[in-house]
N, C-alpha and C positions, 0 to 999 in steps of 0.2 A: 211403588216399585214391585216387580214380580219377585216372588221368593224363588230360591234355587229349585225347589220341588216343582213349582209351576213352569220354570224354564225347561226342566227336563221333560215335563209332560208335553210341552209345545214342540219340542225338538223333532219328534217323528213326523209331525204334520208339516214341517218345513215352512211354518208361518213366520218364523224368525230365524236369525242367523247367529245365535249365541255361540255356536261352536266354530264359526268361521275363523276366528283368531284364537291362538293359544300358544303355549310354550312348546311349539312343534319343531323348533329349530334344533338340529342335532348338536351334541356337545363335541362331536368329532366327525368330520367328513373326510379329512385327510387319512391316508393309510387304509382306506376301505377298498374292497374289491371293485366296486363300481367306478371308482376314480382311477383304477389301474389299467393303463393301456399298454403295458409292457409285454414282452415276449415271455418273460420268466414267470409272471404271475406273482411276483414278490411285491405285494401291495404296499408294505411299509417303506420299501425303497423307491417304489414308483412315484409315491406322493408323500414325502416326509413332512414332519412338522415345520421344517425350515421353509418349505414351499407354501405353506398354508396361507400366510399373510400376503404372498406375492403372486399367487396363481389362481385364476378363476376356476371354480369348480364346474363340473359338467352336470352332475346329477343331484345336487342339493346345496346346502349351505350349513355353516356351523357358527356358533358364537357362545359367549359367556352367559349362560342362563337366558338365552334369547327367545324371542317371539317371532312368529310369522303367521301368514294366513295358510289355509288348508292346502293350497297349491304352491306354497313357498315362492311367492312372487315378490313380496316386500318383506324385508327382515329388519328386526330391531335387536340390538343388544348394547349394554354399556361397555365401553372400553376404558381402561384404567392405566395410569402411569404414575409411579412413585418418584420419578425424577432420577432413578438409578438403573432401572432395567434397560437391557439393550433393545427391547422391542415393547410395543404396546401390549398390554394384557387384554387381548381380544377373544381368546379362547383358552380352554384348559390344556395344560401340558401333561404329557405322560410318555411312557417308554413303549416301544414296540417289543415284540417277543424276542428279537435278537439283541435287545439292549438291557432288558431286565433279567434278573436271575430266577424269576418265577413267572415268565411270560409278560404279556402286555399289562401295563398298570398305570393308572392315572396318578399324578403326583401333585395333587392340589387338595385343599380342604374346602368343601362346599356342601351345602345341606338344603334339601327341599323341605320347607316348613309347613306349607299349607296350600290347599287348592280346592275349589269346588269342581264338580264334574264338568260343568260348562266353561270353567276357567273365568267365571265372572269375578273371581278374586283368587289371586295366587301370591305366594310369598316364598322367597328363597334367600339364602345367605351365602356369601363368598368371603373367605378370609384372605386378605391380601397383605403379604409381608411388606414392611417399610424398607427393608434392606434389598439389595439386588437379588432378584430371584435366581436360585442356584441351578440354572438349566444344565450347565456343563458338568457340575459336580454330581448331580443326580444321575446323569447318564453314565459318566465314567465309573463311578464307584459301584453302581448296581451291575454294570457290565462285568466288572472285575470280581464280583462276589460269586462264590460257588452256590449250588442249589441247596446245600446243607445249611446255609445261613439265611436269616430272614431278609426281606426286602429293606432297603434303606428308604425311609419316607421323608417327606418334606419337614415334618416336625422334628425328626431326629437331628437335623442340622442346626437347631437352635434359632430358627428364624422367627419363632413366636415368643421367644424368651422376653420377660419383662413387659409383655403386652405390646411389643413393638410391631403392631399390625393394625390394619383397618378392618372393621366389620362393614361389609357392603351389603345392605339389605335392600332387595328389590321387591316392591309390592306392585301388583297390577290390579286395577279394578276397571271393569267395563261399566260405563254409565248406561250405554245401550250397546247393542251388538257391535257397532263400528264407531264407537266413541270411547277410546281406551286411554286410561290414565296410568302413568307410571310415577311412583314415589320411590326415590332412591335415597336411602339414609346411610351416610358414611360416618362411622364413629372411630375416633383415634383412641385405642386402649393403651397406648404407650405412655412413658413418663415425660415425654417432651412433645412440643408442637412439631407437626410433620406436614410436609406439602403433599398434595395429591392432585392429579389432573383427572377429571371425569369427562369423558366424551360419549354422550349418548349418540349412537350411530344408527342411521338408516341406510339401507342399500337394496337395490333390486337384484334378484338372482339373474345371472347372465344367461338368458334364453335367446337373446337376439343374435348371438354368435353361433349357437348350436341348433336353434329350432327346438320344437317340442314334438317328439315322436315322428320324425321325418317330415314334419310340415315345413313349409317355407319359414325362414327366420321371422320371428315376430317383430312387430314394431318396437323400436328401442324406446324405453320409457325415459322420463326425465325427472330430475329434482332441481328446482330452482328456488331462489330466495325471493319472498314477496312480503313486504311490510313486516320484516323481522321474524318471519316464520317461513317454513318450507312449504312449497306447493309440489306435490308428488302426483305425476300423471302416468297412468298405465292403461294400455288399450283394453284389457279385460278386467282389471281390478277396479279401475275408476280413478277419481281424483280425490286427494286427501290433503289435509293440512297437518303439519307437525310443528309443535312449539316446545320450547324448553326454557326454564328459568330456575333460579334458586327459590327456596321457600319464602324469602323476604322480597321476591319480585325482581331480582337482578338478572339481566339478560346475559347470555354467554358472552365471553370476551371476544369470540370470533366464530363464524360459521366456516367450516372447511368443506371443500368439494373436490372430488376426484371421480374416477370411473372404475367400475368393477371389471377390470380387464387385466389379463396376465402381464406381468412385467417381463416381457420376452428377453430383453438383454440380460437381466439379472438371473432368470431361471434357466434359459436355454442358450444364452450367449448368441442370440441372433438379433437382427435389426428390428426395431420396434415398429409395429403397425398402428400404435396408438400413442397419444401424447401423455395421458394420465393413467395411472395404474392403481390396482387394488391396494397396494401398500403406500400410496401417496400420503395419506394422513399419518401413518406410522413414521415415514421418513421425515415429514415436516415437523411433527411434534417432538420426536425423540432425537433426530439428527439435525434439525434446523435447516432442512433443505427447502428453501423458499419456493423453488420452482416445481416441487413435487406435487403441489396442489394447484388447482385451476385458479387463475386470476379472475375468471368470470364466475359468478355465483350460480353455477350449473354443473350437473354431472349425473351419474347414476349411483353415487355413494356420497353421503354427507354426514358431518358430525358437528354438534355444538360443543365448543371447547370451553370448559370451565377450569380455572386454576385457583385453588384455595389452599390455605394453610390452616390446619385444624389444631387448636390447642389440645394439650393432653387431657384426655377424658371427655372431650367435647364431641358434639355431633353437628353435622351440616346436612341439610335436606335439600334435594333437588326435585323438580317436578317436570314431567313431560306429558304431552297429550298428542294423540294421533286420532283424527276423526275424518270420516268421509265429509266432503264439502256439504252435502245435503243433510248430514246428520250431526249438526253442531248443537242441537237441542236448545237453541236460543242463547248459548254461552259462547261469546267470541274468544274468551281467554280461559282463565283458570278458576272461574267462579264455581263455588260449591265443590271444589276439588276434594278437600279433606272430608267434607260431609258425605260425599259419594263413597269414598273409600271406607269411612266408618260404617256406612249402611251396608256395604258389601261384606265387611267383616262380620257384622251382626247377623246377616243372612247365612254366612258360612257357618258361624257358631250354631245357629238355629238348625241348619240342615244336619250337621253331625250330632247335635243334641238329640234329634229325632232318630237318627240312624243307630246310635250307640244304645245298647241294652241298658235297662235300669240296673243300678248297682255298680256301674263302671267306675273304677277308682281313678284318681288323678293320673297315676302312672299308666294305667290302661288307656285312658283318654289320650295321653301323649303318644303312645304307640299307635293308636288308631289314627290320629291326625297326621303324624309324620309318615306312617306307613302308606296311607292313602295319598298323601302329598307326593311321595316318591313315585307311586304307581301312576298318578295323573301327570306329573312332570315328565315321565319317561315316554309319553307319547311323542312321536316324531314323524315328520313328513319323510316319506321314503319313495324315491323315484329310481327305477331300474328297468330298462327295456333290453332284454338280452340280445335280440336279433340286431338291434341298432348298435348296441355296445360291441358286439362281435365284429360287425362289418365296418364300424367306424362312423364318425360324424360326417354329415353331408359336406361341410365346408372345411373339414380337417384332413390331415394326412391319413392314409389307410393304416390300420393297425398292423403289426407284424403277423405273418401267416400262421405262426404257432398258435395264436389265439383261437383259430377256427377249429382246432381239435383239442383245445385246452379246457380250462374250468368252465363249467355250465354250458358247454357248446350244444348239448342236446336238450336245452330248455328254451329254444328259440320262441316258443309261444308266450313266454313269461313277460308280462308287462305290469309293473306296479307303479302307481302314482297316488298314494294314499297316506293318511295319517294312521300309523300303526303303533301298537304297544310294544316297546322295545325292552329286552332284558336289562340293558344298562346303556345310557346314551353316549357314554365314552368308551367303555371296554367292549360292549357288544352293540354298536349302533346299527344293527340290522335285526330283523325279526328271526326268531327260531321257532319252528313249529311246535315243539313240545313245551317250550317256555310259554308261548302264547296261551296254550291250553290251561296252564296253571294260573297265569295272570288273571284269566277271566273269572276265576272262582271268587276272589274278593271284589272284582269289578262288578259282578252280577248284582251285588247288594246296593251299590250306589249309582250305577249307570247300566241297567240291564240292556238297553238298546245298543249301547256301544259294545257290550260283551257279545251280544248275538251277532252284531255286524262283523266283528273281528273273526269269529268262528266261521261264519258263512263266507267271508272274504277268501280265506285260505282254501276253501272248497270250490271257488269259482274257476271257470275254465281258463282264465288268464293267470291263475296261480297254479292250480293242480295240473300235473302233467296229463296229457291225453291217455297215458297208460294207467292213470289212477294214483300215481305216487304224489304225496304232498312234498313241497319243497322243504328241505331241512333248514338251511340257513345259507346266507350269501356266499360263505367261503366254499361251499360245495353243496348245491341244491340236491345232488344225488346221494349224499350221505343219508343214513337211515336213523331217524329219531324214533323213540318209542311211540307206538300208536295210541296216544292218549286223547286224540281229538274227540272221539265219540264219547269218552267219559266226560270230557269238559262240556260237550253239548248237553248231555243228560243232566249234569249238575247245574249248569246255567238255566236250563229249562225249569228245573225244580226250584232253584233259589229265587228266580225272578218272577215266579208266579205271584199274581196279586189277587187276593180274595178268591182263591181257588180257581181262577181262570188261567189256564195254561196255554202257551202259545204253540198250538199244534201245527200251525203252518211252518213256523221256524223249525220245529222238530222234524217234520216231514221233508222239508227242503234239505236239511242236513243229512237225514237218513239216506236219501236217494244218492247223494254224492259219496257218502261213506261206504255204500255198497261197492262202488268202484274202487275205493281205496282198500277195502277189505280183500277184494278179489286180487288186487296187485300184490298184497302181502302173501296170499295163499300161493299165487303163481310164481312169485320171485323168491320167496324165503322158505318154501316147502315144495320145491320143484319135484321131488321124488314121491310126494304124497304120503309121507310117514306121519304126518300130524305132529312132528317135532320141528321147531323152527330155528333158523339162524337169525340173521339180521345185521350182524356187524357190531360196532361198538355201542349202538343203541343209547347214545347220549351219556354213557357212563365212563367215557374217556379211558383212563388208564386202569380201570378196575380189574382187567383180566391179566392172565399170564403174559400175553402178547397182544399186539394191536389186532383186535378181532375184525377190523375192516379190511385188512390186507391178507396177502397170501399166507396160508397156514403151513405148518411143517409137512413136507413130503406130499403136498397136495391133499391133505386130509380135509375132512368136513367137520365143522363144529356144530353140534347140537347144543343150543343155548337154553339154559333154564329160564333166563329172563325173557328171551325172545318168545319162548313157548308160553310162558306165563302171561306176557303182554297180549298174545293172541287169544288165549283162553279168556282173559278179561275183556278183550274186544268182542268176542262172541257173546259174552254175558251182557255187555252193555247194549249191543245190537238186539239181542233177545228182549231185553227189558224195554227198549224203545219200540220194538215191533209190537210187543204186547200192549203198550200204552196206545199206540196208534190203532191197534186192532179193535179197541173199544168202540170206536166210531167208524173205522174203515176195515171191514172184515177181511179184505184181501191180505192184510198184513199177518193174519194168522198163519198163512202158508209159509211166509218167509221166517216167521218166528220159529216154526218147527225145524227149519233147516239150521238155524243158529244153535238151537238146542242140540241137534244131532252132532254138529261140528264141535261144540264145546265138549260133549261127552267123549268124542273120538280123541280130541287133544288130551283130555284128562286121562284117558286110558293109556295113551302113548307115553306121556311123561311119567306115569306111575308104573310103567311096564317093568317086569323083572328081567327082561332080556337085555342085550347089549346096547339097545337104543334108548332104554329108559334112563331117566335122570335122577331117580331117587336112590340114595345110598343108605341101605338098611343099617350098615355098621355104624355110620356116623349120625344117622338120623337127620339127613339134610339133602337138599337138591344141589347138584353140581352140573356145570357144563361137561360135555363129553366129546372128546376127539375121536372121530371114526376114521381109521386108516384103511385104505383099500387092501383087502385080502388079509387084514390083521384084526386082532381083537380091539375093541374100543377102549379108550383110556379116560377115566374120569379126572377132571382137573379139580383137585380137592382144596380149593380156596373157599373158605366160608366168608361170603360177602353178601351184599344186597341181592346179587344175582340169585342166590338160593333162598332168599326170603320173599322175593316177589311172587312165587307161586301162592303164598298165603293171601295175596291181594286179589287173586282171581276167584271171587266168591260173590254170590248174591242170594238173597232170601226171597222166595215167592210165597205169597199168601194163597192158600187153596181157594178161598172165596173169589179171588181175582181170576184164577184159572178156570173156575166153574162158569164164569161169564163167557168163556171162549171155548165152546164145545168142539169146534174144528181143530183147534190147537191140541186140546186134550186127546182127541181121537188119534191124531197123528203121533203124538208122543207115546200113547199107550201101545200103538202098533209097533213103533220103533223098538220099544223096550220088550215087547213080546217076542220079537225075533232076536234080540240081543239081551236076554235077561241078566247076563254077567255084568252088564253096565249099571245095573240097579245099585251097585255098591257105591256109586258116585252121587247118589241122590239120597239125602237123609231127610226123614220126615219127623217133625216134632209135634206131638199132640199134647196140648195143654188142658188142664182140668178147667171146667167151667165153660158155659156157652159163649161168653164174650171173648174168650181167647181163641184166636183163629188157629187152624192147622197150618203149619209153615213147612216149606220145603227148602232145604239148603242145597245149593249147587256150589261146589268148591273143588279146587284141585286136590288139596290134601284130604285124606280120610281123617276121621277124628283122632286116631292114634298118631298119624304122621303130623297132624297139626300140633298136637301137644308136644311131640318131640322137637319140632322146630321152635316152638315157644320156649322150650327149655334153653335153647341157644340164645334166643332173642332177649330173654329176661335175665341172662347171666352177666353180671358186671365184669367178669373176666373174659367175656366174649363181645356181645353187641351192645349191652346196656351201658350207656354213658350217663353222667350227670345231666347231660343236655339233650338226650334223645337216643336214637339208634345209630350206632357207628356204621359207616359204609363197608368196613372190613372188620372181621373179628379181631379182638385184641389178642387172641390166641396166636395170631401170626406175628407177634413180636419175635417169635422164632419163625423165620421166613419159610414160606412154601417154595420148594425148588422143583422145577420141571426140566429134565434133560432129555434131549432127543436129537439124534443126528449130529452130535458133536456140539450142539448149542445148549447153553444154560440160561434159563429164565427163572427169575424168582419174584415173589410177591411178598412184601413185608408190610406190617402194620405201620402206617405213617399218619399220625393223628392230625398233622397240620398241613403245611404246604408240600407240594410234590417234590420228591428228590430225584425224579426221572425226567427225561426229555420227551417221553411219550405224550403226544398231542400238545407239544410245545411247553409242557410243564406249567401251564397257567391255571390248571384246575386239578384236583386230586380226589379220587374216589377210593383211595386205599386207607380209609380210616376216619376222615372228618364227618361231621353231621351235615346232611343236606336236607333242606326243608321239603322238596317235592316228594321224595320217596317216603320220608317220615310221615308226611301227611296222608299218603295212600295207605301206609301200614296202620296208622291210627284209625282211619276210616274202616279198614278191613276188620280190625279187632272189635270195633263197635258193632259191625254186622254179625260177627260171631256171638256177641252178647245178645243181640236182638234175637238170634235163633236159640242159643243155649240158655240164656237167662242165668239164673243162679244155680243151675244144675251142674255146672262145672266150675271148680275153683282151682287156681294155680298158685304155686309158691312164687311170690314176687316181693322183692327181687330174689332170684335163686339163691338159696343158702340162708335166707332170712327166717324161714319158718312161718312167714306171714302168708296166709291163704286169702286170695282175692278173686273177684270175678273178672271177666274180660273187660267189662266197662271200667272197672277201677284201674286196670292196667292202662287202658286208653287215656283215661283222665290224667293219670300220673305222667305218662309220656308227653301229653300235651303241656302239662305244667312245667316239665323239664325244658321244653323248647321255648316256652314263653319266658322262662327265667333267664334266658340269654340276654333279654332286653330290660329286665327289671332290676332296679338297684337293690343291693342288700342293705343291712343296717348302717354300713359305712358309706352308702351312696355309690358303691362300686357296681358297674354293670359288666358282666362277664364278656360281652361282645367287644369291649374296648381293650381287652388284654391288659398290658401294663402301661397303657397311655393314661397316666394319672391326671392329665389336664382335664379330662372329661368329668373327673370327680372333684378335683381340688380348685380349679380355676372357674370363677363365676360365669364368665362369658363363653365357656365351653360346655357348661352343664345343660342338660335337657336337650342335647343335640343327638339324634340317632342316625346311625348308618345301617343299611340293610344289606349285609354282605352276601356274597355268592354261597359261601359255606362256612363252617365254624369248626375250630379246633376241638377235637373230641375230648380232650382232657381239661382244657382251660376255658373253652367257650369263646375264645378270641375269634372275631370275624376275619375271614381271609378271602382271597380272590377279589373279584370285582366288588367295589365298595358301595355301589348304588344299584345292586341287582334286586331292586324292590319287587320286580315282577313276581318271582315265585317265593321270595322270602317274605313278601307281604301276606303270605298264607298265615303268618302269625296272627293277623287280624281275625281271620276266620276261626282260628283255634280259640282266641279269647272270646269271641262272640259265642261260640258253641258252649264254652265253659259257663258263661254268664246265663245263657238261655236255659241250661240244665238246672242252674240254681233257682 
């Protein structure tokens, strides 16, 4: 058998199809923008959870930790029923933003435990209560709670007390690319025997009713029963067999068949155009409707129905197999089933054993494995074609005319039909441009080809707007995310280099498209040419005094410290990339000099002493500034990450590298000769000894301003938390108040969940710890050490009297963030807050969740519970710690 490393090496050659199948099924297709055909654009109401089991999706599918092929033609997921629930458990339940007191929130307990990059082996866990699932109570009680109270979670209702739940573990192993084995292990942790129904389900996505990208409707596929197993036939996917049994060889009690069609009488109150519907199996099993499933063993959706009673503390194992007819590998049934899974587990262990640095502790290995598992499981098939979505489906009613001027109407070029890395497959089951950039940093170590593909994909003409803007996220592609794509390209380029051979073609392809995006930023967000940028909310949601994406007081203009810092950093990254390309492609020396000039201009503007500058000498900090027409400008004195981001706009150039590029040196020297005042933004460090190179530091803050900002950053009464850098200074426990035109706005330090409705209240940048910005700050502090070395020492933490280098500060910040996931002497992990079951109950121990953000005082994980995308940056922090050792 091939090793995982060999499979990855073969993948770019397309000589095998190891990536064709994977856990690419969304955890939530309902409630998404792409399934919303309403006039109002209220996606939660247009396609609610109650419709999900009864209504065929247009643009994708969802299921409980499900699998599908890369084009989401054939789908698999287990369905469960405990004999008490009102519906089959086919998908994860959660609340929309209008139902929860802190925005949308999944209300289930599930964990991604393992995966190889090609998904040759995966493992996931779902915890299923034995009592009736409290759908109504979760909805009603959360809806009634004010924002000042925490969310009511499933475990708070006692449904897991006394172990009265099932652990449902799904392992998947590929014998060969299209011979896939499922092992589903169900354990009863309760004190008494309990019944459970397991229904391994397969169904075809309904493309025959809608067509694919305005093509004629495709041929309707079929599932039929043949010799005790399913025969699945699809015009483009091919022909497959599927079989299921218990581990001791017992066949399912019954095979059930229906069609993946909308139950029109139930959903819309109209006459049915089909006989069997998507919810047929649910109605048959749960409600005993005999006629809800087909009497003939044929349809487009089918399930094997197992009914078992599991004694207390015991386990039952089920086996499933899906294989292409021509790829049975000489096994007509379940021969060598366990042996294949064991081999894949061993290969997975060997792969990560090689990936993890020497000296990795057991706790660090756990974070590695589950962090990467979540990152890999959150890949998802994503299909969305804006032009067709706006104008309506070929054989459906035309959408309301309001849609033609509504959400995403100016992105008609956008067509996506890809497997993408998602922030969270339930709470954010759509890509977000700046999330993707951070995802690719840990991805680059285990699957560099996928990381490069994802970064290139968002730059392709069917994603990027013709004007150069990158799509932000499905809810509004025209929103503005921070321009971190270039940074991610450069980091992936460097991380993924093998044996000193760097992928210059990848770098150049990205660079050319990033030029368009950079130009869009300059033209749209600095229209007056001041070199000080706006941008809007820039992904930081409620961090500002008011919503920075909407109209400002009295038509004022906002000069943003973060927007300007992002663009200065963008310049430096493009400069660095151009210099790298110029080593073998001299034409890039010309463009490198332009990015140098632009960076210096931005730096000069943000540090200016006039009314457009963003540095506040009295406070020693960078602030946003409101510019009123005909009036003096007003600084918005909230100390937040907005004012720390200018520290991140820095890079260090080695003189020896610059000497290799005489054209660039000549242009820079000329530029500085006519603007000698700008030399103050370039600091040169000469070290003793021939082996120590001359280094040049380009950075927004001067040395003095850098040290003043660092005083704020290292102060426990301001930004420095036990768990990293707060998003808002703790000094704002006394709220900052801004009054203008009879309106009062205030910003108060809120270390946990948001207490405002801004941006739906489902995320909070007014105090908690966020991994992406912390990661950038740690990187920046390390760059300052690379330049200054031991020549500068700072008091850290402030007030301690302890003098340390920049490197020691970066290392300590990294340790603080990693400590969120590590158990203390009592086995307590801060990320779980007061959820004692993760410490005290055996079957909950060693399960990790990678939350969206973390309480700044307690470390409790908040927001989306599976946002492994950027929170998996913790893996990179651990790796860098170990590699330094």
